[in-house]
C-alpha positions in Angstrom: -5.7 -14.0 5.0 -3.8 -11.8 2.7 -1.5 -8.8 3.2 -1.9 -6.1 0.6 1.1 -3.7 0.2 0.6 -0.8 -2.1 3.3 1.7 -3.0 1.7 4.9 -4.4 2.3 8.5 -5.1 2.0 10.7 -2.0 -0.6 13.1 -3.5 -2.9 10.1 -4.2 -3.1 9.0 -0.6 -6.2 11.0 0.3 -8.0 9.7 -2.7 -7.1 6.1 -1.9 -7.9 6.3 1.8 -11.2 8.0 1.1 -12.2 5.1 -1.2 -10.9 2.4 1.2 -13.1 3.9 4.0 -16.1 2.9 1.9 -15.3 -0.8 2.1 -17.5 -2.6 4.6 -15.4 -4.8 7.0 -12.0 -3.2 6.2 -10.1 -4.0 9.4 -7.7 -1.0 9.2 -4.5 0.0 7.5 -1.0 1.2 8.1 0.7 4.0 6.2 4.4 4.7 5.9 6.4 7.4 4.1 9.1 5.7 2.1 11.6 6.4 -0.7 13.1 4.2 -3.4 13.4 3.8 -7.1 12.1 1.6 -9.9 13.6 0.4 -13.1 14.7 3.8 -14.2 16.6 4.4 -11.0 14.8 7.7 -10.6 16.6 9.3 -13.6 14.5 12.1 -15.2 11.9 11.9 -12.4 10.5 15.3 -11.6 10.1 14.5 -7.9 13.5 12.8 -7.4 15.5 13.6 -4.2 19.2 13.1 -3.8 20.6 11.3 -0.8 24.4 11.0 -0.9 25.2 9.8 -4.4 21.8 8.3 -5.1 18.4 9.5 -6.5 15.2 8.4 -4.8 11.5 9.1 -5.2 9.2 9.7 -2.3 6.3 7.4 -2.1 3.7 6.2 0.4 3.3 2.5 1.4 -0.1 1.3 2.5 -0.3 -2.1 4.3 -3.6 -3.9 4.9 -4.3 -7.5 6.1 -7.7 -8.7 5.1 -9.8 -11.8 4.9 -9.5 -13.5 1.5 -13.0 -12.3 0.4 -12.0 -8.7 0.5 -8.7 -8.9 -1.4 -10.1 -8.2 -4.9 -12.2 -5.2 -3.7 -9.3 -3.7 -1.8 -6.8 -4.2 -4.7 -9.3 -2.8 -7.3 -10.0 0.2 -5.0 -6.3 1.0 -4.6 -5.6 0.5 -8.3 -8.5 2.7 -9.4 -7.8 5.5 -6.8 -4.0 5.6 -7.3 -4.0 5.5 -11.1 -2.7 8.5 -13.0 -1.6 6.6 -16.1 2.0 7.9 -15.8 5.2 6.0 -15.1 5.7 5.7 -11.4 2.1 5.2 -10.3 3.3 2.4 -8.1 2.8 -1.3 -7.3 0.4 -3.5 -5.4 1.7 -6.7 -3.8 -0.6 -9.5 -2.4 1.1 -11.8 0.1 -0.2 -14.9 2.0 -0.4 -14.3 5.7 0.3 -17.5 7.7 -1.0 -16.3 11.0 -2.1 -13.2 12.9 -1.8 -12.6 16.7 -3.5 -9.8 18.4 -1.1 -8.7 21.2 -3.7 -7.4 23.6 -5.9 -10.5 23.7 -3.7 -13.2 22.3 -6.4 -14.0 19.7 -4.9 -15.9 16.7 -5.8 -16.4 13.1 -8.6 -14.7 11.2 -10.3 -13.4 14.3 -7.2 -11.4 15.2 -7.5 -9.2 12.1 
């Protein structure tokens, strides 16, 4: 099992989710509105927001836990759908998941996804 975390531009969310819906066997996803900054610390960013003394950029985080056989398809789908070619397009992280527990049924492991 792998967790895929993608940080993307908010206006690309519909494109990404539309394409993810086409993946057979996708177990679901979680979306969060976030803010942060990259190497440039949000300087010169058109969409920067100020909080206190610091600049941040609004982004969306998508989190998906999938079976190993879906990782490449999900990553490629996100990358292709979120791409604009400009600085700040985002990042995708792939992380090993040790275990999953479904709260309702107490199922564990791959069957709990």
